[in-house]
C-alpha positions as CSV (number, residue, x, y, z in Angstrom):
1,M,13.8,-17.9,-29.0
2,T,13.6,-20.3,-26.7
3,A,14.7,-18.3,-23.6
4,A,15.2,-14.5,-22.8
5,S,19.0,-13.3,-22.9
6,A,20.8,-10.0,-22.1
7,T,20.0,-8.8,-25.7
8,D,15.8,-9.4,-24.8
9,F,16.5,-7.5,-21.8
10,N,18.0,-4.4,-23.5
11,A,15.6,-4.3,-26.3
12,L,12.6,-4.1,-23.9
13,D,14.8,-1.7,-22.5
14,A,15.2,0.4,-25.4
15,W,11.5,0.2,-26.5
16,V,10.0,1.4,-23.2
17,D,12.6,4.8,-23.7
18,A,10.8,4.8,-27.2
19,H,7.3,4.5,-26.2
20,F,7.6,6.9,-22.6
21,D,6.1,9.6,-23.8
22,E,3.4,7.6,-25.1
23,E,2.6,5.8,-21.7
24,V,2.9,9.3,-19.8
25,R,-0.1,9.9,-22.3
26,F,-2.1,7.0,-21.4
27,L,-1.7,7.5,-17.7
28,Q,-2.3,11.0,-18.0
29,A,-6.0,9.6,-19.7
30,L,-6.6,7.4,-17.3
31,V,-6.4,10.0,-14.2
32,Q,-8.5,12.4,-16.4
33,V,-11.4,10.2,-16.1
34,P,-12.9,10.2,-12.5
35,T,-13.3,7.0,-10.6
36,D,-14.4,8.1,-7.1
37,T,-15.7,5.0,-5.0
38,P,-17.9,5.7,-3.3
39,P,-20.0,6.5,-5.4
40,G,-18.5,4.0,-7.6
41,N,-19.2,4.4,-11.1
42,N,-16.9,3.1,-12.9
43,A,-18.1,1.9,-15.7
44,P,-17.8,4.8,-18.3
45,H,-13.7,4.6,-16.7
46,A,-13.7,0.9,-18.2
47,E,-14.7,1.9,-21.1
48,R,-12.3,4.8,-22.1
49,T,-9.7,2.1,-21.0
50,A,-10.8,-0.2,-23.7
51,E,-11.0,2.7,-26.1
52,L,-7.4,3.4,-25.3
53,L,-6.2,0.3,-25.6
54,A,-8.1,-1.0,-28.4
55,D,-5.9,2.6,-30.1
56,M,-2.6,0.1,-29.4
57,G,-4.1,-2.7,-30.7
58,L,-4.8,-4.3,-27.8
59,T,-8.7,-6.4,-27.4
60,A,-10.2,-5.9,-23.7
61,E,-12.9,-7.9,-22.9
62,K,-15.5,-6.4,-21.3
63,H,-17.2,-7.9,-18.1
64,A,-19.8,-5.6,-16.6
65,V,-20.8,-7.0,-13.0
66,P,-24.7,-7.2,-13.2
67,A,-26.4,-3.8,-11.8
68,A,-28.4,-5.9,-9.0
69,E,-25.0,-7.0,-7.5
70,V,-23.0,-3.7,-8.0
71,Q,-26.4,-2.0,-6.1
72,A,-26.5,-3.8,-3.7
73,Y,-22.5,-3.6,-3.1
74,G,-23.6,0.0,-2.4
75,L,-21.6,1.1,-6.0
76,Q,-23.0,2.5,-9.2
77,S,-21.5,0.4,-11.7
78,I,-18.3,-1.8,-12.4
79,T,-17.0,-3.2,-15.4
80,N,-14.0,-5.4,-14.9
81,L,-11.2,-5.6,-18.1
82,I,-9.4,-8.6,-19.2
83,V,-6.4,-8.2,-22.2
84,R,-5.3,-11.7,-23.5
85,Q,-2.0,-12.1,-25.2
86,R,-1.4,-15.9,-26.5
87,F,2.4,-16.0,-27.4
88,G,2.3,-19.9,-28.0
89,E,1.0,-23.0,-26.9
90,G,1.2,-24.3,-23.1
91,G,3.7,-22.3,-21.2
92,R,2.7,-20.4,-17.9
93,T,-0.7,-17.6,-17.9
94,I,1.0,-14.7,-15.7
95,A,-1.6,-12.2,-14.8
96,L,-1.3,-8.2,-14.0
97,N,-3.9,-6.9,-12.2
98,A,-4.5,-3.2,-11.3
99,H,-7.7,-1.1,-10.1
100,G,-8.9,1.4,-10.6
101,D,-11.4,2.5,-8.5
102,V,-10.0,5.3,-5.6
103,V,-11.6,7.3,-2.6
104,P,-12.6,10.7,-3.4
105,P,-10.0,13.4,-3.5
106,G,-10.8,15.2,-0.7
107,D,-9.4,18.9,0.0
108,G,-5.9,21.0,-0.3
109,W,-4.8,19.7,-3.5
110,T,-2.4,22.3,-5.0
111,H,-2.7,20.2,-8.9
112,A,-5.6,19.6,-10.1
113,P,-7.5,15.2,-8.8
114,Y,-7.9,14.9,-12.2
115,G,-5.8,17.1,-14.1
116,G,-3.1,14.5,-15.2
117,E,-0.4,17.6,-14.7
118,V,3.2,17.2,-14.9
119,V,5.8,19.3,-13.1
120,D,9.1,18.8,-12.2
121,G,9.2,15.0,-13.1
122,K,6.3,13.6,-11.3
123,L,2.9,13.5,-12.7
124,Y,-0.1,14.5,-10.1
125,G,-3.6,13.1,-9.7
126,R,-6.3,11.1,-7.8
127,A,-4.8,7.4,-8.4
128,S,-1.7,8.4,-10.2
129,A,0.1,6.2,-8.2
130,V,-2.8,3.3,-6.4
131,S,-3.0,2.1,-9.1
132,K,-3.4,3.9,-12.5
133,G,0.0,3.7,-13.2
134,D,-0.2,0.0,-13.1
135,F,-2.1,0.2,-16.1
136,A,0.5,2.2,-17.4
137,S,3.4,-0.6,-16.3
138,F,1.5,-3.1,-16.9
139,T,0.2,-2.3,-20.4
140,F,3.4,-0.5,-21.7
141,A,5.2,-4.1,-20.6
142,L,3.0,-6.4,-21.9
143,R,3.2,-4.0,-25.2
144,A,7.2,-4.1,-25.3
145,L,7.3,-7.8,-24.7
146,A,5.1,-8.4,-27.9
147,A,7.1,-6.0,-30.0
148,V,10.3,-7.2,-29.2
149,A,11.0,-10.1,-27.6
150,P,8.1,-12.5,-27.6
151,P,8.7,-16.0,-25.9
152,A,7.7,-18.7,-27.5
153,K,4.8,-20.3,-25.2
154,G,2.9,-18.7,-22.6
155,A,0.6,-15.9,-22.2
156,V,0.1,-12.6,-20.3
157,E,-3.8,-10.9,-19.5
158,L,-4.4,-7.7,-17.5
159,H,-7.0,-7.5,-15.2
160,F,-8.7,-4.2,-14.7
161,T,-10.7,-3.9,-12.2
162,Y,-12.9,-1.7,-9.8
163,D,-14.1,-2.2,-6.7
164,E,-10.5,-2.7,-4.4
165,E,-11.7,0.3,-1.9
166,F,-14.8,-1.8,-1.6
167,G,-12.6,-5.7,-0.5
168,G,-12.6,-6.3,-4.7
169,E,-15.7,-9.1,-4.2
170,L,-16.8,-7.8,-7.4
171,G,-13.5,-7.1,-9.5
172,P,-11.1,-9.9,-9.2
173,G,-13.1,-12.0,-7.2
174,W,-16.1,-12.0,-9.2
175,L,-13.6,-12.8,-12.0
176,L,-12.2,-15.7,-10.8
177,A,-15.5,-17.0,-9.2
178,K,-17.1,-17.1,-12.5
179,G,-14.0,-19.0,-14.4
180,L,-13.1,-15.8,-16.2
181,T,-9.6,-16.6,-15.2
182,K,-6.9,-18.9,-13.5
183,P,-4.0,-17.5,-14.3
184,D,-0.7,-19.9,-12.9
185,L,1.0,-16.6,-11.4
186,L,-0.2,-13.0,-10.5
187,I,1.7,-9.7,-10.1
188,A,-0.4,-7.1,-8.7
189,A,0.1,-3.4,-8.1
190,G,2.2,-2.3,-5.8
191,F,5.3,0.2,-5.7
192,S,9.1,-0.2,-7.5
193,Y,11.8,-0.5,-4.4
194,Q,10.0,-3.7,-3.1
195,V,8.6,-6.9,-3.7
196,V,5.4,-7.3,-1.1
197,T,4.7,-11.4,-0.3
198,A,1.9,-11.1,2.8
199,H,0.0,-8.8,3.5
200,N,-2.4,-8.2,6.9
201,G,-6.6,-8.9,6.5
202,C,-8.9,-7.0,7.8
203,L,-12.3,-7.4,9.5
204,Q,-14.6,-4.5,9.5
205,M,-17.5,-4.2,11.6
206,E,-20.7,-2.1,12.4
207,V,-22.0,-2.0,16.4
208,T,-25.0,-0.4,17.6
209,L,-26.0,0.0,21.0
210,H,-29.9,0.2,21.7
211,G,-30.7,2.3,25.3
212,L,-33.5,4.0,25.4
213,A,-34.0,8.1,24.6
214,S,-36.0,10.7,27.1
215,H,-35.6,14.0,27.7
216,A,-32.4,15.6,29.1
217,A,-34.3,16.5,32.4
218,Y,-35.3,13.6,33.2
219,P,-32.6,11.7,32.8
220,H,-33.5,8.4,35.1
221,T,-36.5,8.0,33.4
222,G,-34.3,6.9,30.0
223,V,-30.9,4.3,29.3
224,D,-27.8,6.2,28.0
225,A,-26.4,4.5,24.7
226,L,-23.4,6.6,24.9
227,Q,-22.2,6.2,28.3
228,A,-22.3,2.5,27.3
229,A,-20.5,3.3,24.0
230,N,-17.7,4.7,26.2
231,Q,-17.0,1.6,28.2
232,L,-16.9,-0.3,25.3
233,L,-15.0,2.0,23.7
234,T,-12.3,2.0,26.8
235,A,-12.1,-2.2,26.3
236,L,-11.9,-1.6,22.3
237,Y,-8.4,-0.1,22.9
238,A,-7.9,-1.2,25.8
239,H,-7.4,-4.1,23.8
240,N,-5.2,-3.2,21.5
241,D,-2.4,-3.9,24.4
242,V,-2.9,-7.3,24.0
243,L,-2.5,-7.4,20.2
244,R,0.5,-5.5,20.7
245,T,2.2,-8.6,22.2
246,R,0.9,-10.8,19.7
247,L,4.3,-10.4,16.9
248,S,4.2,-11.4,13.2
249,K,7.4,-12.8,11.5
250,V,6.8,-11.4,8.7
251,E,9.1,-8.9,7.5
252,G,7.2,-5.1,7.0
253,I,4.3,-6.1,9.6
254,T,4.5,-5.7,13.0
255,H,1.1,-6.9,15.3
256,P,-2.8,-7.1,14.7
257,Y,-4.4,-3.4,15.9
258,L,-8.3,-2.2,16.4
259,N,-8.9,1.2,15.4
260,V,-12.8,2.6,15.4
261,G,-13.6,4.7,12.7
262,R,-17.0,6.1,13.1
263,I,-19.0,7.6,15.2
264,E,-23.0,8.3,15.1
265,G,-25.1,8.7,18.1
266,G,-27.7,11.0,19.4
267,S,-30.7,12.8,18.6
268,N,-30.5,16.2,19.9
269,T,-28.4,18.2,22.7
270,N,-31.6,17.7,25.5
271,V,-31.7,14.0,24.9
272,V,-30.4,11.5,26.6
273,P,-28.8,9.2,23.5
274,G,-31.4,5.9,22.7
275,K,-28.7,4.7,20.3
276,V,-25.2,5.2,19.2
277,V,-23.5,3.2,16.2
278,L,-19.7,2.3,15.9
279,K,-17.5,1.1,13.1
280,L,-14.4,-0.7,13.9
281,D,-11.6,-1.8,11.8
282,R,-9.5,-4.8,12.9
283,R,-6.4,-5.6,11.3
284,M,-5.0,-8.8,11.4
285,I,-1.7,-10.3,10.6
286,P,-1.4,-13.1,8.5
287,E,-0.9,-16.0,11.3
288,E,-4.2,-14.9,12.8
289,N,-7.1,-16.7,12.2
290,S,-10.0,-14.7,10.8
291,A,-12.9,-16.7,12.6
292,A,-11.2,-16.9,16.0
293,V,-10.6,-12.9,15.3
294,E,-13.9,-12.1,14.9
295,A,-15.3,-14.5,17.9
296,E,-13.1,-13.0,20.2
297,V,-14.1,-9.1,18.8
298,R,-17.5,-10.2,19.2
299,G,-17.3,-11.9,22.8
300,L,-15.3,-8.8,24.1
301,I,-17.8,-6.2,22.7
302,E,-21.2,-9.1,24.3
303,A,-19.3,-9.4,27.3
304,T,-18.5,-5.8,28.6
305,V,-22.2,-4.3,26.7
306,A,-23.9,-6.9,29.7
307,T,-22.2,-5.1,32.0
308,C,-24.5,-1.5,31.2
309,P,-28.0,-2.6,32.8
310,G,-31.0,-2.3,30.3
311,V,-28.8,-1.6,26.6
312,R,-29.1,-4.3,24.0
313,V,-26.3,-4.2,21.3
314,E,-26.1,-5.9,17.4
315,I,-22.6,-6.8,15.8
316,R,-23.2,-6.8,11.9
317,R,-19.6,-7.4,9.9
318,L,-19.4,-5.1,7.1
319,L,-16.3,-7.1,5.7
320,L,-14.0,-9.9,6.0
321,A,-10.8,-9.6,3.8
322,E,-8.5,-12.7,4.6
323,S,-4.9,-12.1,4.9
324,L,-2.1,-13.2,2.1
325,K,0.2,-15.8,3.3
326,P,3.5,-16.6,2.5
327,D,3.4,-18.9,0.2
328,N,7.2,-20.4,-1.4
329,R,5.5,-21.2,-4.8
330,N,5.9,-17.6,-5.4
331,A,9.4,-18.1,-5.5
332,P,10.3,-18.0,-9.5
333,L,8.0,-13.8,-9.2
334,V,9.9,-12.8,-6.7
335,A,13.0,-13.8,-8.0
336,A,13.0,-12.7,-11.8
337,L,11.6,-9.4,-9.9
338,Q,14.0,-8.7,-7.4
339,R,16.9,-9.6,-10.4
340,H,15.6,-6.9,-12.9
341,G,14.3,-4.3,-10.0
342,Q,17.9,-4.4,-9.3
343,A,19.9,-4.5,-12.4
344,V,17.1,-1.0,-13.5
345,F,17.7,0.6,-10.8
346,G,20.7,-0.1,-9.2
347,E,20.2,-1.6,-6.1
348,P,18.3,-4.6,-3.9
349,I,14.6,-5.0,-4.0
350,P,13.9,-6.4,-0.6
351,T,10.9,-8.5,-0.1
352,S,8.5,-7.9,2.4
353,G,4.8,-8.0,3.3
354,T,2.4,-5.3,3.9
355,P,0.0,-3.8,6.8
356,L,-2.4,-2.8,3.6
357,Y,-4.6,-5.1,2.9
358,T,-5.7,-5.9,-0.9
359,D,-7.2,-7.7,-4.1
360,V,-4.1,-10.0,-4.4
361,R,-5.9,-12.1,-1.7
362,L,-8.4,-13.3,-4.2
363,Y,-5.9,-14.7,-6.1
364,G,-4.7,-16.2,-3.3
365,A,-7.5,-18.2,-2.3
366,H,-7.9,-19.6,-5.4
367,G,-4.7,-20.7,-5.0
368,V,-3.0,-18.8,-7.7
369,P,0.7,-17.8,-6.0
370,A,0.9,-14.0,-6.3
371,V,3.4,-10.5,-5.0
372,I,2.7,-7.0,-5.5
373,Y,5.2,-4.8,-7.5
374,G,4.5,-2.1,-9.4
375,A,5.9,1.6,-10.0
376,G,5.6,4.1,-6.9
377,P,8.0,4.9,-4.3
378,R,9.6,3.0,-1.1
379,T,6.6,4.0,0.9
380,V,2.7,4.6,0.1
381,L,2.9,8.4,2.4
382,E,5.3,9.6,-0.8
383,S,2.7,9.1,-2.8
384,N,0.7,11.1,-1.1
385,A,-2.0,8.3,-2.3
386,K,-5.4,8.7,-0.7
387,R,-4.6,12.3,0.4
388,A,-3.6,15.5,-1.6
389,D,-1.5,15.7,-4.7
390,E,-1.1,12.3,-5.0
391,H,1.7,11.7,-7.4
392,L,3.9,9.5,-9.1
393,V,7.5,10.2,-9.9
394,L,7.9,9.2,-13.7
395,D,11.4,7.8,-13.0
396,D,9.7,5.3,-11.4
397,L,6.9,4.2,-13.7
398,R,9.8,4.4,-16.6
399,R,11.8,1.7,-14.6
400,A,9.2,-0.9,-13.2
401,T,7.5,-1.0,-16.8
402,K,11.2,-2.3,-17.7
403,V,12.0,-4.4,-14.6
404,I,8.4,-6.1,-15.4
405,A,8.6,-6.1,-19.3
406,R,12.3,-8.3,-18.2
407,A,10.5,-10.2,-15.8
408,L,7.6,-11.8,-18.5
409,S,10.3,-12.2,-20.8
410,E,12.3,-14.6,-18.4
411,L,9.1,-16.5,-16.8
412,L,7.9,-16.9,-20.0
413,A,10.8,-18.6,-21.3
414,G,11.9,-20.2,-18.1
């Protein structure tokens, strides 16, 4: 076979339909093994995934991250998986990446968060949509390709990783840094109704304000760190007025913004607070330079605290996730996914950016052209990702699997 044809695409579709019940059972089994991060004890899920893949005839390489590195990162265990399917010498290697780690379920569920229950055509469970659903779509797209339309050359790799919630450095970042993979193209877990080609970056910082604690009956003997924090919060939130004027040219992305997500301080009601800790999140549009952003935020914090007598500030970077910038080298991926997405879903599949940040930036940093596409609804909110009753519409899973299988067939044939 030298080129993909309409016959190949029909055969791929038929294979996915014939094996869809098996695909759903695979996803249920993945959802039923918790991967709450934190605490991040995710090696057991990788072991179970490898067993399930072996039952399908797929060999998963297990790449365990050393325990000391994982624990220093604030997690408990990580084993990343790579499945390599070589079809012939030469040609492209296309990687498919999805992450298995997820935030804890939280409260408010009406379906068991780790039950994998199917109701009214929806599969419920934490990580069903983000992104164990794409463990399933990617695996069954590869199986369909190998079964009924194997290309003459090229390869597909499945990358299943486990620290996206903590930044990806011990997931894709670790695999790439160790030289364990270097694909030519990448499709990463996403949703079915758009091809995402760019995303925001994220800078997270911890700001500690040191004053001097004292008895509340003698406040003049202390230095109130909370009052200083109040001034700093006012300055930080006022900075959002400036950020709203910096508009991105990427569709789907508006402007940068800053959020303070956590505040800790004080020791008791009758004590002037001697220490307050703020944790902030600064989202960066693709047009911004991360070093300049960090310098600007640090400068704003230091200048504000300088007006608070007796207060000392410490600033620590917690996370720097670069943005994924538009890259014309991903044009073959975009074209194939749009073409087959429209054929399968019956509507145009636009390109877009997203204000989220993802592991895809790590592939981009290693020169791998990438896009985000997979099984899911039009928006993150529709899936209830990170909220109670997260779910995946099974018809989206079925159709996205077909789109990915068709796109792989075309890209490897061409």
